[in-house]
N, C-alpha and C positions, 0 to 999 in steps of 0.2 A: 526599536523594531518598527518597521513599516506597517501598515494597516493590511498588508498582504502576507505578512509573516504569521508564523504560527505562535500563539502565546498558550499558556497552560489553561487560561480561562476559556479561549476559543476552543481549544482541543476538548476540554470537558463538555461544552454545550454540544459540539459535534457528536460526541460519543452518546450523550443523552438522546439526541435526534434520531441517530441511526439505530441505537438500540431499540427505540420505540417502533421504528419502522420494521426492524427485524422481528420483533415480537408480533406485530401485526401480520407479517408475512407467514410467520410459523404457526400462528393460531389455528388456521383451518388448512395448512399445507397438506396434511395427510388426506383430508376429505376432498381436496381439490385435485390432487396429484395422484393419489393411490397408493402412496408409501409414505413412511415417516420422514420428517426432515432431518437433514445431517446437522452437522455443527455450524451455527450462524451467530456469531457473537463478536464483539470487540472485547478482548482481555485486557482488563488494566494492568499496568506495569507493577510488577512486585519488587521487593528490594533488589534481587538479582538482576532483573531487567534493567533497572535503574543504574546500578553499578556498570553493566555492560554499556549502557548508554554513554556514561562518563568515559569509558574506555574508547568508544566509538568517536567521542569528541576530539580524541587526540589523532585520529586519522585525518590527514590533510584533505581527502576527498570527500569527507562527510560535511554536508552543509549544516549549518547551525539549526535550521528547522527540523533536520533528521534527528538530531539530539533531542530536541524539544518533544518530537513525536515519540521517541522511545523512552523518554522519561515519563511520559504519561500513559503510553499504550504498550503493552507487552506484545500483542499481535492482533491481526484481524483475520478472521476465518468466516467466510461467506460461502459455504458449500453449495447453497441452493439458489443463490442469485445468478441466473443463467447458468453458465458453465462453471461459475465460481469465481471469487476474488480473494486474494490472500497477501496480506503484509506480513512478511516473515519477522520473527523475533530478531532483535538486534545482535544476539549471539550468532544466529545464522548468517546474518550479513557479515559479520567478522569471520567466521569460519569459511565462508565462501571466497571472502577476499584472500585469505590466508593460503587457501588449497588451489584457488584458480586466478587469483590476481583481479584487477579492476576491469571493467569492460570499456573498451575503446568506443567512445562516442563519435569519433571522426571529426570533420571539420579541419580547418587551418591550424588551430591550436592543439590538435591532438588531445583533447579533454578526455578524461577517464572517469567512469562513474561506478557506483556501487548497485548491485542487484538488491532490491528491497522487497520483492515480491513477484506475484504472478497471477495470471488468470488461469482458470481451469482448462482453457484451450492450449496450454503450453508456451504462451508468450510471457515474457518477463518484463517487470518494470525496473527501470535503472534511474537512480538519482544522481544527477551530475553535481560537480563541486559548487556550482552556482545556484543549486537548488531545483533547476528544471527537471521535470521527470519525463523519460522516453520509454517507449513500449517497443520491443523487438517485433519484427514483422514474422519471423519464423521462431521456431523453438530453439534454435542454435545460437550459442553465445560465443562460438569461435570466431566468426567474423560477422558479427550482427549487423543487419539492416535495422535502424531504428527511426522511429517517428516520434517527435516531441508531442506529449499529449497535455502537458500543463507547464506553465512558466514557473511553478513552485509547488512545494508540497501542500500548502493551503488549497491552492486551486485544484490540485489532484484529489484532496480529500472531498472538496466541494462537488467535483464530478463523480467521484466515487459514491458520495451520498445520494446522488440521483438514481443509482442503479437500482436499489431495492424498491424506491418509489415507482419507477417504471415498471419493475418486474411485478409489483402488486397490481397496477393499473392494467397492464396488457401483457404480461408475461414475457416481455422483452427487456434485457438489462441495459441496453444501450451499447455504444460503440468501444467503451473504454476496455 
């Protein structure tokens, strides 16, 4: 694995860092915002999540780092960081693939990707077979226009990690 790939150790450290930031964010959330916080956590993968991650590994479109992600993380729900950030459980990724198929990433090679999550503004995150993460420009996945937001899942998680920190500092989650 390259130094930009996900490892279970790197992922565990990431979970610790973002969980600490989310706790700091929610500690005085109600006092600052006037209403109680929603769900803001990274849920560890349970046995069923891990089994689903192994099923996902057999999907040609699933990059190895996505399988590593879902072996360690069940899902990400950050309801109160800006409009929200969500990484769906692996079972939802597989169900969406079964029901709607893969997302056309465009380009000369007609690459296709898997929807892995969304933000609270209706935009979806799509992981390509090479690991790059794209974000839709609109809520539609029928003929999506996509922007690459990260070269790989590790970079995507690093960018995502900055969102609660920015939100704590100035109320803005950033561009992701």
